[in-house]
C-alpha positions in Angstrom: 63.6 19.4 45.5 63.6 20.6 49.1 60.7 21.6 51.3 57.3 21.8 49.6 54.1 23.5 50.8 51.6 20.8 51.3 48.7 23.2 51.0 49.7 23.9 47.4 49.5 20.2 46.4 46.9 19.6 43.7 45.5 16.3 42.4 44.9 15.0 38.9 41.2 14.7 37.9 41.7 10.9 37.4 42.7 10.6 41.0 39.7 12.5 42.4 37.5 9.4 42.8 40.0 7.6 44.9 39.8 10.4 47.5 36.0 10.1 47.8 35.6 7.3 50.2 32.2 6.9 51.9 33.5 7.8 55.4 36.6 9.9 54.6 39.8 9.4 52.8 40.1 5.8 53.6 43.2 3.7 52.9 42.8 4.3 49.1 42.7 8.0 49.5 45.6 8.1 52.0 47.7 6.0 49.6 46.8 8.4 46.7 47.7 11.4 48.8 51.1 9.9 49.8 51.9 9.1 46.1 51.1 12.6 45.0 53.3 14.1 47.8 56.2 11.9 46.8 55.8 13.0 43.2 55.9 16.6 44.3 58.9 16.2 46.6 61.1 13.8 44.6 60.0 14.4 41.0 59.1 10.7 40.5 55.8 9.5 39.1 54.2 6.3 40.1 53.4 4.7 36.8 50.6 2.2 36.3 50.6 0.4 33.0 49.0 -2.8 31.8 47.8 -4.3 28.6 44.4 -2.7 29.3 45.8 0.8 29.7 48.1 0.2 26.7 45.2 -0.5 24.5 43.4 2.6 25.8 46.3 4.9 25.0 47.0 3.4 21.6 43.4 3.5 20.5 42.7 7.0 21.7 42.7 8.7 18.3 40.9 5.8 16.7 38.1 5.9 19.2 37.6 9.6 18.6 37.4 8.9 14.8 34.9 6.1 15.5 32.8 8.5 17.7 32.8 11.0 14.8 31.7 8.4 12.4 28.7 7.4 14.6 27.6 10.9 15.6 28.7 12.8 12.5 30.9 15.1 14.6 34.4 16.5 13.9 36.0 16.2 17.2 39.8 16.2 17.7 41.8 15.4 20.8 42.1 18.2 23.3 45.7 19.1 24.1 45.0 21.8 26.7 45.7 20.9 30.4 44.1 23.2 33.0 44.8 23.8 36.7 43.2 25.4 39.7 44.0 25.5 43.4 42.9 21.9 43.9 43.0 19.9 40.7 44.4 19.5 37.2 43.1 17.8 34.2 43.2 17.3 30.4 39.9 16.0 29.0 39.7 14.1 25.8 37.3 16.4 24.0 36.2 20.0 24.9 33.1 21.0 23.0 32.7 24.6 24.0 29.9 25.2 21.5 27.7 22.6 23.1 28.9 23.3 26.7 30.2 19.7 26.8 33.1 17.6 27.9 33.7 14.1 26.6 36.0 11.4 27.9 36.4 8.2 26.1 37.3 4.9 27.8 38.4 2.0 25.6 37.2 -1.3 26.9 39.6 -4.3 26.7 37.1 -6.8 25.3 33.4 -7.4 24.6 32.8 -8.6 28.2 34.4 -5.6 30.0 32.6 -3.3 27.6 29.2 -4.8 28.6 30.3 -4.8 32.3 30.8 -1.0 32.0 27.1 -0.5 31.3 26.2 -1.7 34.8 29.4 -1.4 36.8 28.2 1.5 39.0 31.5 1.7 41.1 33.6 2.4 38.0 31.0 4.9 36.7 31.1 6.8 40.1 34.9 7.1 39.8 34.7 8.4 36.3 31.9 10.8 37.3 34.2 12.4 39.8 36.7 12.8 37.0 34.0 14.4 34.9 33.0 16.8 37.7 36.7 17.9 37.8 36.7 18.5 34.0 33.5 20.4 34.1 34.9 22.7 36.8 38.2 23.2 35.0 36.8 23.9 31.6 33.6 25.6 32.9 31.2 23.3 31.1 27.8 22.0 32.3 27.6 18.6 30.6 29.8 15.5 30.7 29.6 12.5 28.4 31.4 9.3 29.6 31.9 7.3 26.5 32.7 3.6 26.6 34.0 2.2 23.3 34.9 -1.3 22.1 37.5 -0.8 19.4 39.7 -3.4 17.6 43.0 -4.0 19.4 46.0 -2.7 17.5 48.1 -5.2 15.6 51.0 -5.0 18.1 48.7 -5.8 21.0 47.1 -8.8 19.3 50.6 -10.0 18.4 51.7 -9.7 22.0 48.8 -11.8 23.1 49.6 -14.4 20.5 53.2 -14.4 21.7 52.1 -14.9 25.3 50.0 -17.8 24.2 52.9 -19.5 22.4 54.8 -19.8 25.7 52.1 -22.3 26.8 52.8 -24.7 23.9 55.6 -27.1 23.2 58.2 -25.5 20.9 56.1 -22.3 20.9 53.8 -23.7 18.3 50.3 -22.5 19.1 47.6 -24.5 17.3 46.0 -22.4 14.6 42.5 -22.8 16.0 43.7 -21.2 19.3 45.2 -18.3 17.4 41.8 -17.7 15.7 40.1 -17.7 19.1 42.5 -15.1 20.4 42.2 -12.9 17.4 38.4 -13.2 17.5 38.3 -12.0 21.1 40.3 -8.9 20.2 38.9 -7.9 16.8 35.2 -7.1 16.0 35.3 -5.8 12.5 34.9 -8.4 9.7 37.3 -6.8 7.3 40.0 -6.3 9.9 39.5 -9.9 11.1 40.0 -11.3 7.6 43.1 -9.1 7.1 44.6 -10.5 10.3 43.8 -14.1 9.4 45.5 -13.6 6.1 48.6 -12.0 7.7 48.9 -15.0 10.0 48.2 -17.5 7.2 45.6 -19.3 9.3 43.2 -21.9 8.0 43.2 -25.1 6.1 42.0 -27.6 8.6 38.4 -28.3 9.3 38.2 -27.0 12.9 40.2 -23.8 12.3 38.1 -23.0 9.1 34.9 -23.6 11.1 36.1 -21.0 13.7 37.0 -18.5 11.0 33.6 -18.9 9.3 31.8 -18.5 12.6 33.2 -15.0 13.2 30.5 -12.5 14.1 31.0 -8.9 12.9 29.9 -6.4 15.6 28.8 -3.1 14.0 30.5 0.0 15.4 27.2 1.4 16.7 26.9 -1.6 18.9 30.3 -0.9 20.4 29.6 2.4 22.0 27.8 3.2 25.3 27.3 6.7 26.6 26.5 7.9 30.1 25.5 11.5 30.7 26.2 13.6 33.7 25.5 17.2 34.8 27.8 19.6 36.5 27.2 19.5 40.3 28.7 22.3 42.3 27.9 20.5 45.5 29.9 17.5 44.5 32.9 19.7 43.6 32.6 21.4 47.0 32.7 17.9 48.6 35.9 17.1 46.5 37.7 20.3 47.6 36.9 19.5 51.2 38.3 16.0 50.8 41.5 17.4 49.2 41.9 19.7 52.2 41.5 16.6 54.4 44.2 14.8 52.2 46.5 17.8 52.7 45.9 17.7 56.5 46.6 14.0 56.5 49.9 14.6 54.8 50.9 17.2 57.3 50.6 14.6 60.1 53.2 12.5 58.4 55.6 14.8 56.6 55.6 17.9 58.8 
């Protein structure tokens, strides 16, 4: 792609928190800056995928529907990506009428969902992302929404397949399959559907596990954190992006 102007490099909103080390860019910020430069210069994107991000992307529309069910809203996924001289971003929901941006994070399981309520470090990273969205879309309020949704069938099946590798002949005990399904599904009807699909049950211990399933209502599977637009924080971010660009010049110029 030839020579690029480092001063024109912009960062994704989701990368903003990694630039905001307590005492400067830090190693994480420097690594992020280098990755972005390489994306610009060579047209390659450093992908990060895992079963956790896979669930998040597959359950995106379902999480918005669940939010609508709880709060009686009619939100749809935002498809508009915006840019300025420093950042780019595409929020999940842009509610212009209420001067509000929403971003939904799908938790992997019950435990990571409850962790999110108190995990201040993750919330700080997401707050920086929210500040970017509020700047780009010119909104004053940001809702960070953690949701615990049932894993899609294909992800549950992948976990069951992984488990089968641990057992002789690939035969996972039925009780163990029930445990895995229980850890990934929280709705009673969906749980029973999956148990029937797998044809599980019939022995005393497996039936006991099936009967002990605890349905978790959807309103107990959502947690919302609210943030206000802070121009001071955005100014700090733009200053840090300038530092990131200067850092890149010491390497690539």
